[in-house]
mmCIF file of the N, C-alpha and C atoms, coordinates in Angstrom:
data_MODEL
# 
_entry.id   MODEL 
# 
loop_
_atom_site.group_PDB 
_atom_site.id 
_atom_site.type_symbol 
_atom_site.label_atom_id 
_atom_site.label_alt_id 
_atom_site.label_comp_id 
_atom_site.label_asym_id 
_atom_site.label_entity_id 
_atom_site.label_seq_id 
_atom_site.pdbx_PDB_ins_code 
_atom_site.Cartn_x 
_atom_site.Cartn_y 
_atom_site.Cartn_z 
_atom_site.occupancy 
_atom_site.B_iso_or_equiv 
_atom_site.pdbx_formal_charge 
_atom_site.auth_seq_id 
_atom_site.auth_comp_id 
_atom_site.auth_asym_id 
_atom_site.auth_atom_id 
_atom_site.pdbx_PDB_model_num 
ATOM 1   N N  . MET A 1 1  ? 9.723   -5.096  3.494   1.00 0.00 ? 1  MET A N  1 
ATOM 2   C CA . MET A 1 1  ? 9.969   -5.015  2.087   1.00 0.00 ? 1  MET A CA 1 
ATOM 3   C C  . MET A 1 1  ? 9.536   -3.651  1.555   1.00 0.00 ? 1  MET A C  1 
ATOM 4   N N  . VAL A 1 2  ? 8.364   -3.191  1.931   1.00 0.00 ? 2  VAL A N  1 
ATOM 5   C CA . VAL A 1 2  ? 7.896   -1.882  1.477   1.00 0.00 ? 2  VAL A CA 1 
ATOM 6   C C  . VAL A 1 2  ? 8.831   -0.793  1.986   1.00 0.00 ? 2  VAL A C  1 
ATOM 7   N N  . ASP A 1 3  ? 9.326   -0.952  3.191   1.00 0.00 ? 3  ASP A N  1 
ATOM 8   C CA . ASP A 1 3  ? 10.247  0.042   3.738   1.00 0.00 ? 3  ASP A CA 1 
ATOM 9   C C  . ASP A 1 3  ? 11.531  0.110   2.918   1.00 0.00 ? 3  ASP A C  1 
ATOM 10  N N  . ALA A 1 4  ? 12.004  -1.011  2.414   1.00 0.00 ? 4  ALA A N  1 
ATOM 11  C CA . ALA A 1 4  ? 13.197  -1.021  1.550   1.00 0.00 ? 4  ALA A CA 1 
ATOM 12  C C  . ALA A 1 4  ? 12.919  -0.243  0.265   1.00 0.00 ? 4  ALA A C  1 
ATOM 13  N N  . VAL A 1 5  ? 11.750  -0.407  -0.292  1.00 0.00 ? 5  VAL A N  1 
ATOM 14  C CA . VAL A 1 5  ? 11.368  0.325   -1.508  1.00 0.00 ? 5  VAL A CA 1 
ATOM 15  C C  . VAL A 1 5  ? 11.228  1.808   -1.183  1.00 0.00 ? 5  VAL A C  1 
ATOM 16  N N  . ARG A 1 6  ? 10.655  2.113   -0.045  1.00 0.00 ? 6  ARG A N  1 
ATOM 17  C CA . ARG A 1 6  ? 10.530  3.514   0.383   1.00 0.00 ? 6  ARG A CA 1 
ATOM 18  C C  . ARG A 1 6  ? 11.902  4.186   0.429   1.00 0.00 ? 6  ARG A C  1 
ATOM 19  N N  . ARG A 1 7  ? 12.872  3.503   0.993   1.00 0.00 ? 7  ARG A N  1 
ATOM 20  C CA . ARG A 1 7  ? 14.227  4.070   1.078   1.00 0.00 ? 7  ARG A CA 1 
ATOM 21  C C  . ARG A 1 7  ? 14.821  4.296   -0.312  1.00 0.00 ? 7  ARG A C  1 
ATOM 22  N N  . ARG A 1 8  ? 14.534  3.409   -1.242  1.00 0.00 ? 8  ARG A N  1 
ATOM 23  C CA . ARG A 1 8  ? 15.065  3.559   -2.605  1.00 0.00 ? 8  ARG A CA 1 
ATOM 24  C C  . ARG A 1 8  ? 14.522  4.794   -3.312  1.00 0.00 ? 8  ARG A C  1 
ATOM 25  N N  . PHE A 1 9  ? 13.300  5.186   -2.961  1.00 0.00 ? 9  PHE A N  1 
ATOM 26  C CA . PHE A 1 9  ? 12.659  6.324   -3.614  1.00 0.00 ? 9  PHE A CA 1 
ATOM 27  C C  . PHE A 1 9  ? 12.579  7.547   -2.707  1.00 0.00 ? 9  PHE A C  1 
ATOM 28  N N  . ALA A 1 10 ? 13.409  7.598   -1.683  1.00 0.00 ? 10 ALA A N  1 
ATOM 29  C CA . ALA A 1 10 ? 13.353  8.672   -0.681  1.00 0.00 ? 10 ALA A CA 1 
ATOM 30  C C  . ALA A 1 10 ? 13.463  10.065  -1.291  1.00 0.00 ? 10 ALA A C  1 
ATOM 31  N N  . SER A 1 11 ? 14.266  10.226  -2.309  1.00 0.00 ? 11 SER A N  1 
ATOM 32  C CA . SER A 1 11 ? 14.462  11.563  -2.888  1.00 0.00 ? 11 SER A CA 1 
ATOM 33  C C  . SER A 1 11 ? 13.590  11.815  -4.122  1.00 0.00 ? 11 SER A C  1 
ATOM 34  N N  . SER A 1 12 ? 12.681  10.912  -4.408  1.00 0.00 ? 12 SER A N  1 
ATOM 35  C CA . SER A 1 12 ? 11.882  11.010  -5.635  1.00 0.00 ? 12 SER A CA 1 
ATOM 36  C C  . SER A 1 12 ? 10.580  11.793  -5.469  1.00 0.00 ? 12 SER A C  1 
ATOM 37  N N  . GLY A 1 13 ? 10.185  12.043  -4.236  1.00 0.00 ? 13 GLY A N  1 
ATOM 38  C CA . GLY A 1 13 ? 8.910   12.698  -3.996  1.00 0.00 ? 13 GLY A CA 1 
ATOM 39  C C  . GLY A 1 13 ? 7.762   11.725  -3.794  1.00 0.00 ? 13 GLY A C  1 
ATOM 40  N N  . VAL A 1 14 ? 8.000   10.430  -3.978  1.00 0.00 ? 14 VAL A N  1 
ATOM 41  C CA . VAL A 1 14 ? 6.962   9.425   -3.737  1.00 0.00 ? 14 VAL A CA 1 
ATOM 42  C C  . VAL A 1 14 ? 6.824   9.251   -2.230  1.00 0.00 ? 14 VAL A C  1 
ATOM 43  N N  . ARG A 1 15 ? 5.587   9.306   -1.727  1.00 0.00 ? 15 ARG A N  1 
ATOM 44  C CA . ARG A 1 15 ? 5.324   9.149   -0.297  1.00 0.00 ? 15 ARG A CA 1 
ATOM 45  C C  . ARG A 1 15 ? 4.775   7.764   -0.023  1.00 0.00 ? 15 ARG A C  1 
ATOM 46  N N  . PHE A 1 16 ? 5.149   7.223   1.106   1.00 0.00 ? 16 PHE A N  1 
ATOM 47  C CA . PHE A 1 16 ? 4.683   5.905   1.526   1.00 0.00 ? 16 PHE A CA 1 
ATOM 48  C C  . PHE A 1 16 ? 3.919   6.064   2.826   1.00 0.00 ? 16 PHE A C  1 
ATOM 49  N N  . ILE A 1 17 ? 2.724   5.494   2.885   1.00 0.00 ? 17 ILE A N  1 
ATOM 50  C CA . ILE A 1 17 ? 1.863   5.590   4.062   1.00 0.00 ? 17 ILE A CA 1 
ATOM 51  C C  . ILE A 1 17 ? 1.457   4.174   4.471   1.00 0.00 ? 17 ILE A C  1 
ATOM 52  N N  . HIS A 1 18 ? 1.566   3.890   5.753   1.00 0.00 ? 18 HIS A N  1 
ATOM 53  C CA . HIS A 1 18 ? 1.163   2.582   6.279   1.00 0.00 ? 18 HIS A CA 1 
ATOM 54  C C  . HIS A 1 18 ? -0.135  2.743   7.067   1.00 0.00 ? 18 HIS A C  1 
ATOM 55  N N  . VAL A 1 19 ? -1.085  1.860   6.827   1.00 0.00 ? 19 VAL A N  1 
ATOM 56  C CA . VAL A 1 19 ? -2.345  1.863   7.563   1.00 0.00 ? 19 VAL A CA 1 
ATOM 57  C C  . VAL A 1 19 ? -2.570  0.458   8.098   1.00 0.00 ? 19 VAL A C  1 
ATOM 58  N N  . GLU A 1 20 ? -2.734  0.347   9.410   1.00 0.00 ? 20 GLU A N  1 
ATOM 59  C CA . GLU A 1 20 ? -3.047  -0.942  10.006  1.00 0.00 ? 20 GLU A CA 1 
ATOM 60  C C  . GLU A 1 20 ? -4.448  -1.370  9.597   1.00 0.00 ? 20 GLU A C  1 
ATOM 61  N N  . VAL A 1 21 ? -4.655  -2.666  9.413   1.00 0.00 ? 21 VAL A N  1 
ATOM 62  C CA . VAL A 1 21 ? -5.953  -3.148  8.936   1.00 0.00 ? 21 VAL A CA 1 
ATOM 63  C C  . VAL A 1 21 ? -6.983  -3.312  10.046  1.00 0.00 ? 21 VAL A C  1 
ATOM 64  N N  . PHE A 1 22 ? -6.534  -3.379  11.294  1.00 0.00 ? 22 PHE A N  1 
ATOM 65  C CA . PHE A 1 22 ? -7.459  -3.595  12.403  1.00 0.00 ? 22 PHE A CA 1 
ATOM 66  C C  . PHE A 1 22 ? -7.727  -2.296  13.151  1.00 0.00 ? 22 PHE A C  1 
ATOM 67  N N  . ARG A 1 23 ? -8.927  -2.160  13.646  1.00 0.00 ? 23 ARG A N  1 
ATOM 68  C CA . ARG A 1 23 ? -9.274  -0.981  14.457  1.00 0.00 ? 23 ARG A CA 1 
ATOM 69  C C  . ARG A 1 23 ? -8.362  -0.925  15.667  1.00 0.00 ? 23 ARG A C  1 
ATOM 70  N N  . ASP A 1 24 ? -7.742  0.223   15.859  1.00 0.00 ? 24 ASP A N  1 
ATOM 71  C CA . ASP A 1 24 ? -6.797  0.445   16.966  1.00 0.00 ? 24 ASP A CA 1 
ATOM 72  C C  . ASP A 1 24 ? -5.698  -0.609  16.995  1.00 0.00 ? 24 ASP A C  1 
ATOM 73  N N  . ASN A 1 25 ? -5.376  -1.174  15.827  1.00 0.00 ? 25 ASN A N  1 
ATOM 74  C CA . ASN A 1 25 ? -4.336  -2.198  15.686  1.00 0.00 ? 25 ASN A CA 1 
ATOM 75  C C  . ASN A 1 25 ? -4.589  -3.409  16.593  1.00 0.00 ? 25 ASN A C  1 
ATOM 76  N N  . ASP A 1 26 ? -5.866  -3.718  16.818  1.00 0.00 ? 26 ASP A N  1 
ATOM 77  C CA . ASP A 1 26 ? -6.261  -4.824  17.680  1.00 0.00 ? 26 ASP A CA 1 
ATOM 78  C C  . ASP A 1 26 ? -7.143  -5.788  16.886  1.00 0.00 ? 26 ASP A C  1 
ATOM 79  N N  . PRO A 1 27 ? -6.623  -6.982  16.557  1.00 0.00 ? 27 PRO A N  1 
ATOM 80  C CA . PRO A 1 27 ? -7.414  -7.945  15.769  1.00 0.00 ? 27 PRO A CA 1 
ATOM 81  C C  . PRO A 1 27 ? -8.769  -8.289  16.395  1.00 0.00 ? 27 PRO A C  1 
ATOM 82  N N  . HIS A 1 28 ? -8.870  -8.213  17.707  1.00 0.00 ? 28 HIS A N  1 
ATOM 83  C CA . HIS A 1 28 ? -10.140 -8.525  18.371  1.00 0.00 ? 28 HIS A CA 1 
ATOM 84  C C  . HIS A 1 28 ? -11.212 -7.478  18.092  1.00 0.00 ? 28 HIS A C  1 
ATOM 85  N N  . ARG A 1 29 ? -10.813 -6.294  17.629  1.00 0.00 ? 29 ARG A N  1 
ATOM 86  C CA . ARG A 1 29 ? -11.774 -5.221  17.340  1.00 0.00 ? 29 ARG A CA 1 
ATOM 87  C C  . ARG A 1 29 ? -12.229 -5.248  15.887  1.00 0.00 ? 29 ARG A C  1 
ATOM 88  N N  . GLY A 1 30 ? -11.682 -6.148  15.102  1.00 0.00 ? 30 GLY A N  1 
ATOM 89  C CA . GLY A 1 30 ? -12.103 -6.300  13.713  1.00 0.00 ? 30 GLY A CA 1 
ATOM 90  C C  . GLY A 1 30 ? -11.399 -5.334  12.772  1.00 0.00 ? 30 GLY A C  1 
ATOM 91  N N  . TYR A 1 31 ? -11.709 -5.479  11.491  1.00 0.00 ? 31 TYR A N  1 
ATOM 92  C CA . TYR A 1 31 ? -11.089 -4.637  10.474  1.00 0.00 ? 31 TYR A CA 1 
ATOM 93  C C  . TYR A 1 31 ? -11.490 -3.177  10.642  1.00 0.00 ? 31 TYR A C  1 
ATOM 94  N N  . ASN A 1 32 ? -10.606 -2.292  10.229  1.00 0.00 ? 32 ASN A N  1 
ATOM 95  C CA . ASN A 1 32 ? -10.903 -0.857  10.287  1.00 0.00 ? 32 ASN A CA 1 
ATOM 96  C C  . ASN A 1 32 ? -11.943 -0.489  9.226   1.00 0.00 ? 32 ASN A C  1 
ATOM 97  N N  . ARG A 1 33 ? -12.379 0.753   9.249   1.00 0.00 ? 33 ARG A N  1 
ATOM 98  C CA . ARG A 1 33 ? -13.474 1.170   8.360   1.00 0.00 ? 33 ARG A CA 1 
ATOM 99  C C  . ARG A 1 33 ? -13.095 1.103   6.891   1.00 0.00 ? 33 ARG A C  1 
ATOM 100 N N  . TRP A 1 34 ? -11.813 1.328   6.556   1.00 0.00 ? 34 TRP A N  1 
ATOM 101 C CA . TRP A 1 34 ? -11.420 1.290   5.150   1.00 0.00 ? 34 TRP A CA 1 
ATOM 102 C C  . TRP A 1 34 ? -11.469 -0.130  4.602   1.00 0.00 ? 34 TRP A C  1 
ATOM 103 N N  . MET A 1 35 ? -11.058 -1.097  5.398   1.00 0.00 ? 35 MET A N  1 
ATOM 104 C CA . MET A 1 35 ? -11.151 -2.493  4.972   1.00 0.00 ? 35 MET A CA 1 
ATOM 105 C C  . MET A 1 35 ? -12.607 -2.842  4.696   1.00 0.00 ? 35 MET A C  1 
ATOM 106 N N  . ARG A 1 36 ? -13.489 -2.415  5.566   1.00 0.00 ? 36 ARG A N  1 
ATOM 107 C CA . ARG A 1 36 ? -14.918 -2.715  5.407   1.00 0.00 ? 36 ARG A CA 1 
ATOM 108 C C  . ARG A 1 36 ? -15.511 -1.949  4.234   1.00 0.00 ? 36 ARG A C  1 
ATOM 109 N N  . GLN A 1 37 ? -15.231 -0.641  4.141   1.00 0.00 ? 37 GLN A N  1 
ATOM 110 C CA . GLN A 1 37 ? -15.802 0.173   3.067   1.00 0.00 ? 37 GLN A CA 1 
ATOM 111 C C  . GLN A 1 37 ? -15.326 -0.283  1.692   1.00 0.00 ? 37 GLN A C  1 
ATOM 112 N N  . TRP A 1 38 ? -14.085 -0.652  1.590   1.00 0.00 ? 38 TRP A N  1 
ATOM 113 C CA . TRP A 1 38 ? -13.534 -1.060  0.298   1.00 0.00 ? 38 TRP A CA 1 
ATOM 114 C C  . TRP A 1 38 ? -13.794 -2.534  0.004   1.00 0.00 ? 38 TRP A C  1 
ATOM 115 N N  . GLY A 1 39 ? -14.374 -3.261  0.960   1.00 0.00 ? 39 GLY A N  1 
ATOM 116 C CA . GLY A 1 39 ? -14.692 -4.668  0.748   1.00 0.00 ? 39 GLY A CA 1 
ATOM 117 C C  . GLY A 1 39 ? -13.449 -5.536  0.583   1.00 0.00 ? 39 GLY A C  1 
ATOM 118 N N  . LEU A 1 40 ? -12.377 -5.201  1.300   1.00 0.00 ? 40 LEU A N  1 
ATOM 119 C CA . LEU A 1 40 ? -11.136 -5.973  1.185   1.00 0.00 ? 40 LEU A CA 1 
ATOM 120 C C  . LEU A 1 40 ? -11.251 -7.236  2.037   1.00 0.00 ? 40 LEU A C  1 
ATOM 121 N N  . PRO A 1 41 ? -11.186 -8.405  1.416   1.00 0.00 ? 41 PRO A N  1 
ATOM 122 C CA . PRO A 1 41 ? -11.447 -9.652  2.134   1.00 0.00 ? 41 PRO A CA 1 
ATOM 123 C C  . PRO A 1 41 ? -10.240 -10.231 2.865   1.00 0.00 ? 41 PRO A C  1 
ATOM 124 N N  . SER A 1 42 ? -9.063  -9.654  2.655   1.00 0.00 ? 42 SER A N  1 
ATOM 125 C CA . SER A 1 42 ? -7.845  -10.217 3.224   1.00 0.00 ? 42 SER A CA 1 
ATOM 126 C C  . SER A 1 42 ? -6.851  -9.090  3.458   1.00 0.00 ? 42 SER A C  1 
ATOM 127 N N  . GLU A 1 43 ? -5.680  -9.450  3.921   1.00 0.00 ? 43 GLU A N  1 
ATOM 128 C CA . GLU A 1 43 ? -4.601  -8.497  4.053   1.00 0.00 ? 43 GLU A CA 1 
ATOM 129 C C  . GLU A 1 43 ? -3.286  -9.251  3.933   1.00 0.00 ? 43 GLU A C  1 
ATOM 130 N N  . PRO A 1 44 ? -2.221  -8.640  3.537   1.00 0.00 ? 44 PRO A N  1 
ATOM 131 C CA . PRO A 1 44 ? -2.028  -7.206  3.315   1.00 0.00 ? 44 PRO A CA 1 
ATOM 132 C C  . PRO A 1 44 ? -2.408  -6.773  1.904   1.00 0.00 ? 44 PRO A C  1 
ATOM 133 N N  . TRP A 1 45 ? -2.597  -5.480  1.752   1.00 0.00 ? 45 TRP A N  1 
ATOM 134 C CA . TRP A 1 45 ? -2.825  -4.839  0.458   1.00 0.00 ? 45 TRP A CA 1 
ATOM 135 C C  . TRP A 1 45 ? -1.797  -3.737  0.297   1.00 0.00 ? 45 TRP A C  1 
ATOM 136 N N  . THR A 1 46 ? -1.333  -3.532  -0.935  1.00 0.00 ? 46 THR A N  1 
ATOM 137 C CA . THR A 1 46 ? -0.447  -2.419  -1.259  1.00 0.00 ? 46 THR A CA 1 
ATOM 138 C C  . THR A 1 46 ? -1.069  -1.690  -2.436  1.00 0.00 ? 46 THR A C  1 
ATOM 139 N N  . PHE A 1 47 ? -1.294  -0.394  -2.264  1.00 0.00 ? 47 PHE A N  1 
ATOM 140 C CA . PHE A 1 47 ? -1.891  0.429   -3.311  1.00 0.00 ? 47 PHE A CA 1 
ATOM 141 C C  . PHE A 1 47 ? -0.898  1.498   -3.740  1.00 0.00 ? 47 PHE A C  1 
ATOM 142 N N  . LEU A 1 48 ? -0.834  1.749   -5.028  1.00 0.00 ? 48 LEU A N  1 
ATOM 143 C CA . LEU A 1 48 ? -0.074  2.872   -5.557  1.00 0.00 ? 48 LEU A CA 1 
ATOM 144 C C  . LEU A 1 48 ? -1.095  3.893   -6.030  1.00 0.00 ? 48 LEU A C  1 
ATOM 145 N N  . VAL A 1 49 ? -1.043  5.081   -5.442  1.00 0.00 ? 49 VAL A N  1 
ATOM 146 C CA . VAL A 1 49 ? -2.023  6.123   -5.719  1.00 0.00 ? 49 VAL A CA 1 
ATOM 147 C C  . VAL A 1 49 ? -1.311  7.293   -6.383  1.00 0.00 ? 49 VAL A C  1 
ATOM 148 N N  . GLY A 1 50 ? -1.829  7.709   -7.525  1.00 0.00 ? 50 GLY A N  1 
ATOM 149 C CA . GLY A 1 50 ? -1.228  8.808   -8.268  1.00 0.00 ? 50 GLY A CA 1 
ATOM 150 C C  . GLY A 1 50 ? -1.542  10.161  -7.667  1.00 0.00 ? 50 GLY A C  1 
ATOM 151 N N  . LYS A 1 51 ? -0.907  11.181  -8.207  1.00 0.00 ? 51 LYS A N  1 
ATOM 152 C CA . LYS A 1 51 ? -1.139  12.553  -7.748  1.00 0.00 ? 51 LYS A CA 1 
ATOM 153 C C  . LYS A 1 51 ? -2.591  12.962  -7.889  1.00 0.00 ? 51 LYS A C  1 
ATOM 154 N N  . ASP A 1 52 ? -3.305  12.315  -8.799  1.00 0.00 ? 52 ASP A N  1 
ATOM 155 C CA . ASP A 1 52 ? -4.715  12.636  -9.017  1.00 0.00 ? 52 ASP A CA 1 
ATOM 156 C C  . ASP A 1 52 ? -5.643  11.941  -8.019  1.00 0.00 ? 52 ASP A C  1 
ATOM 157 N N  . GLY A 1 53 ? -5.066  11.170  -7.087  1.00 0.00 ? 53 GLY A N  1 
ATOM 158 C CA . GLY A 1 53 ? -5.861  10.479  -6.079  1.00 0.00 ? 53 GLY A CA 1 
ATOM 159 C C  . GLY A 1 53 ? -6.450  9.159   -6.534  1.00 0.00 ? 53 GLY A C  1 
ATOM 160 N N  . ARG A 1 54 ? -6.126  8.732   -7.732  1.00 0.00 ? 54 ARG A N  1 
ATOM 161 C CA . ARG A 1 54 ? -6.659  7.468   -8.258  1.00 0.00 ? 54 ARG A CA 1 
ATOM 162 C C  . ARG A 1 54 ? -5.659  6.330   -8.061  1.00 0.00 ? 54 ARG A C  1 
ATOM 163 N N  . VAL A 1 55 ? -6.193  5.141   -7.786  1.00 0.00 ? 55 VAL A N  1 
ATOM 164 C CA . VAL A 1 55 ? -5.357  3.959   -7.630  1.00 0.00 ? 55 VAL A CA 1 
ATOM 165 C C  . VAL A 1 55 ? -4.772  3.598   -8.990  1.00 0.00 ? 55 VAL A C  1 
ATOM 166 N N  . LYS A 1 56 ? -3.448  3.538   -9.056  1.00 0.00 ? 56 LYS A N  1 
ATOM 167 C CA . LYS A 1 56 ? -2.746  3.229   -10.308 1.00 0.00 ? 56 LYS A CA 1 
ATOM 168 C C  . LYS A 1 56 ? -2.348  1.762   -10.391 1.00 0.00 ? 56 LYS A C  1 
ATOM 169 N N  . ALA A 1 57 ? -2.142  1.136   -9.226  1.00 0.00 ? 57 ALA A N  1 
ATOM 170 C CA . ALA A 1 57 ? -1.802  -0.286  -9.170  1.00 0.00 ? 57 ALA A CA 1 
ATOM 171 C C  . ALA A 1 57 ? -2.149  -0.783  -7.773  1.00 0.00 ? 57 ALA A C  1 
ATOM 172 N N  . LYS A 1 58 ? -2.403  -2.087  -7.668  1.00 0.00 ? 58 LYS A N  1 
ATOM 173 C CA . LYS A 1 58 ? -2.684  -2.663  -6.358  1.00 0.00 ? 58 LYS A CA 1 
ATOM 174 C C  . LYS A 1 58 ? -2.187  -4.097  -6.318  1.00 0.00 ? 58 LYS A C  1 
ATOM 175 N N  . PHE A 1 59 ? -1.822  -4.505  -5.131  1.00 0.00 ? 59 PHE A N  1 
ATOM 176 C CA . PHE A 1 59 ? -1.316  -5.852  -4.901  1.00 0.00 ? 59 PHE A CA 1 
ATOM 177 C C  . PHE A 1 59 ? -2.028  -6.427  -3.686  1.00 0.00 ? 59 PHE A C  1 
ATOM 178 N N  . GLU A 1 60 ? -2.615  -7.597  -3.846  1.00 0.00 ? 60 GLU A N  1 
ATOM 179 C CA . GLU A 1 60 ? -3.209  -8.309  -2.719  1.00 0.00 ? 60 GLU A CA 1 
ATOM 180 C C  . GLU A 1 60 ? -2.230  -9.370  -2.269  1.00 0.00 ? 60 GLU A C  1 
ATOM 181 N N  . GLY A 1 61 ? -1.920  -9.393  -0.984  1.00 0.00 ? 61 GLY A N  1 
ATOM 182 C CA . GLY A 1 61 ? -0.970  -10.364 -0.466  1.00 0.00 ? 61 GLY A CA 1 
ATOM 183 C C  . GLY A 1 61 ? 0.457   -9.895  -0.655  1.00 0.00 ? 61 GLY A C  1 
ATOM 184 N N  . ALA A 1 62 ? 1.360   -10.836 -0.628  1.00 0.00 ? 62 ALA A N  1 
ATOM 185 C CA . ALA A 1 62 ? 2.783   -10.524 -0.714  1.00 0.00 ? 62 ALA A CA 1 
ATOM 186 C C  . ALA A 1 62 ? 3.147   -9.994  -2.092  1.00 0.00 ? 62 ALA A C  1 
ATOM 187 N N  . VAL A 1 63 ? 4.063   -9.055  -2.110  1.00 0.00 ? 63 VAL A N  1 
ATOM 188 C CA . VAL A 1 63 ? 4.607   -8.507  -3.347  1.00 0.00 ? 63 VAL A CA 1 
ATOM 189 C C  . VAL A 1 63 ? 6.113   -8.424  -3.155  1.00 0.00 ? 63 VAL A C  1 
ATOM 190 N N  . SER A 1 64 ? 6.854   -8.754  -4.178  1.00 0.00 ? 64 SER A N  1 
ATOM 191 C CA . SER A 1 64 ? 8.306   -8.708  -4.051  1.00 0.00 ? 64 SER A CA 1 
ATOM 192 C C  . SER A 1 64 ? 8.810   -7.279  -4.181  1.00 0.00 ? 64 SER A C  1 
ATOM 193 N N  . GLU A 1 65 ? 10.005  -7.055  -3.693  1.00 0.00 ? 65 GLU A N  1 
ATOM 194 C CA . GLU A 1 65 ? 10.623  -5.739  -3.817  1.00 0.00 ? 65 GLU A CA 1 
ATOM 195 C C  . GLU A 1 65 ? 10.755  -5.353  -5.287  1.00 0.00 ? 65 GLU A C  1 
ATOM 196 N N  . ALA A 1 66 ? 11.177  -6.296  -6.115  1.00 0.00 ? 66 ALA A N  1 
ATOM 197 C CA . ALA A 1 66 ? 11.344  -6.017  -7.550  1.00 0.00 ? 66 ALA A CA 1 
ATOM 198 C C  . ALA A 1 66 ? 10.011  -5.642  -8.204  1.00 0.00 ? 66 ALA A C  1 
ATOM 199 N N  . GLU A 1 67 ? 8.939   -6.344  -7.847  1.00 0.00 ? 67 GLU A N  1 
ATOM 200 C CA . GLU A 1 67 ? 7.615   -6.021  -8.410  1.00 0.00 ? 67 GLU A CA 1 
ATOM 201 C C  . GLU A 1 67 ? 7.166   -4.619  -8.009  1.00 0.00 ? 67 GLU A C  1 
ATOM 202 N N  . LEU A 1 68 ? 7.384   -4.287  -6.740  1.00 0.00 ? 68 LEU A N  1 
ATOM 203 C CA . LEU A 1 68 ? 6.940   -2.982  -6.263  1.00 0.00 ? 68 LEU A CA 1 
ATOM 204 C C  . LEU A 1 68 ? 7.788   -1.857  -6.861  1.00 0.00 ? 68 LEU A C  1 
ATOM 205 N N  . VAL A 1 69 ? 9.087   -2.049  -6.944  1.00 0.00 ? 69 VAL A N  1 
ATOM 206 C CA . VAL A 1 69 ? 9.964   -1.047  -7.566  1.00 0.00 ? 69 VAL A CA 1 
ATOM 207 C C  . VAL A 1 69 ? 9.530   -0.814  -9.009  1.00 0.00 ? 69 VAL A C  1 
ATOM 208 N N  . SER A 1 70 ? 9.289   -1.884  -9.737  1.00 0.00 ? 70 SER A N  1 
ATOM 209 C CA . SER A 1 70 ? 8.861   -1.774  -11.131 1.00 0.00 ? 70 SER A CA 1 
ATOM 210 C C  . SER A 1 70 ? 7.547   -1.014  -11.245 1.00 0.00 ? 70 SER A C  1 
ATOM 211 N N  . ALA A 1 71 ? 6.591   -1.327  -10.376 1.00 0.00 ? 71 ALA A N  1 
ATOM 212 C CA . ALA A 1 71 ? 5.287   -0.664  -10.426 1.00 0.00 ? 71 ALA A CA 1 
ATOM 213 C C  . ALA A 1 71 ? 5.406   0.817   -10.077 1.00 0.00 ? 71 ALA A C  1 
ATOM 214 N N  . VAL A 1 72 ? 6.240   1.160   -9.093  1.00 0.00 ? 72 VAL A N  1 
ATOM 215 C CA . VAL A 1 72 ? 6.433   2.568   -8.737  1.00 0.00 ? 72 VAL A CA 1 
ATOM 216 C C  . VAL A 1 72 ? 7.022   3.309   -9.923  1.00 0.00 ? 72 VAL A C  1 
ATOM 217 N N  . ARG A 1 73 ? 8.044   2.747   -10.522 1.00 0.00 ? 73 ARG A N  1 
ATOM 218 C CA . ARG A 1 73 ? 8.675   3.404   -11.686 1.00 0.00 ? 73 ARG A CA 1 
ATOM 219 C C  . ARG A 1 73 ? 7.689   3.579   -12.837 1.00 0.00 ? 73 ARG A C  1 
ATOM 220 N N  . LYS A 1 74 ? 6.894   2.561   -13.069 1.00 0.00 ? 74 LYS A N  1 
ATOM 221 C CA . LYS A 1 74 ? 5.977   2.575   -14.207 1.00 0.00 ? 74 LYS A CA 1 
ATOM 222 C C  . LYS A 1 74 ? 4.792   3.511   -13.995 1.00 0.00 ? 74 LYS A C  1 
ATOM 223 N N  . THR A 1 75 ? 4.273   3.577   -12.782 1.00 0.00 ? 75 THR A N  1 
ATOM 224 C CA . THR A 1 75 ? 3.009   4.289   -12.565 1.00 0.00 ? 75 THR A CA 1 
ATOM 225 C C  . THR A 1 75 ? 3.130   5.624   -11.837 1.00 0.00 ? 75 THR A C  1 
ATOM 226 N N  . LEU A 1 76 ? 4.196   5.829   -11.071 1.00 0.00 ? 76 LEU A N  1 
ATOM 227 C CA . LEU A 1 76 ? 4.266   7.033   -10.247 1.00 0.00 ? 76 LEU A CA 1 
ATOM 228 C C  . LEU A 1 76 ? 5.374   8.008   -10.617 1.00 0.00 ? 76 LEU A C  1 
ATOM 229 N N  . LEU A 1 77 ? 6.324   7.589   -11.411 1.00 0.00 ? 77 LEU A N  1 
ATOM 230 C CA . LEU A 1 77 ? 7.435   8.492   -11.755 1.00 0.00 ? 77 LEU A CA 1 
ATOM 231 C C  . LEU A 1 77 ? 7.298   9.023   -13.166 1.00 0.00 ? 77 LEU A C  1 
# 
């Protein structure tokens, strides 16, 4: 779903970055340092980060394509 939104904004300058939640992408190794440092109790998470480096919106769990498109338009464009 996020990849579909990424394609919609390909020419807009908005960048999309994927980070696996587990160390070395291995659930047996536990959550990565960002999950632990940020105190994220679950996954997946989607964050919209502005040019200033601040989180502009966040979604815990599933988010629809329409919700994410709306949030990108509202907060990042």
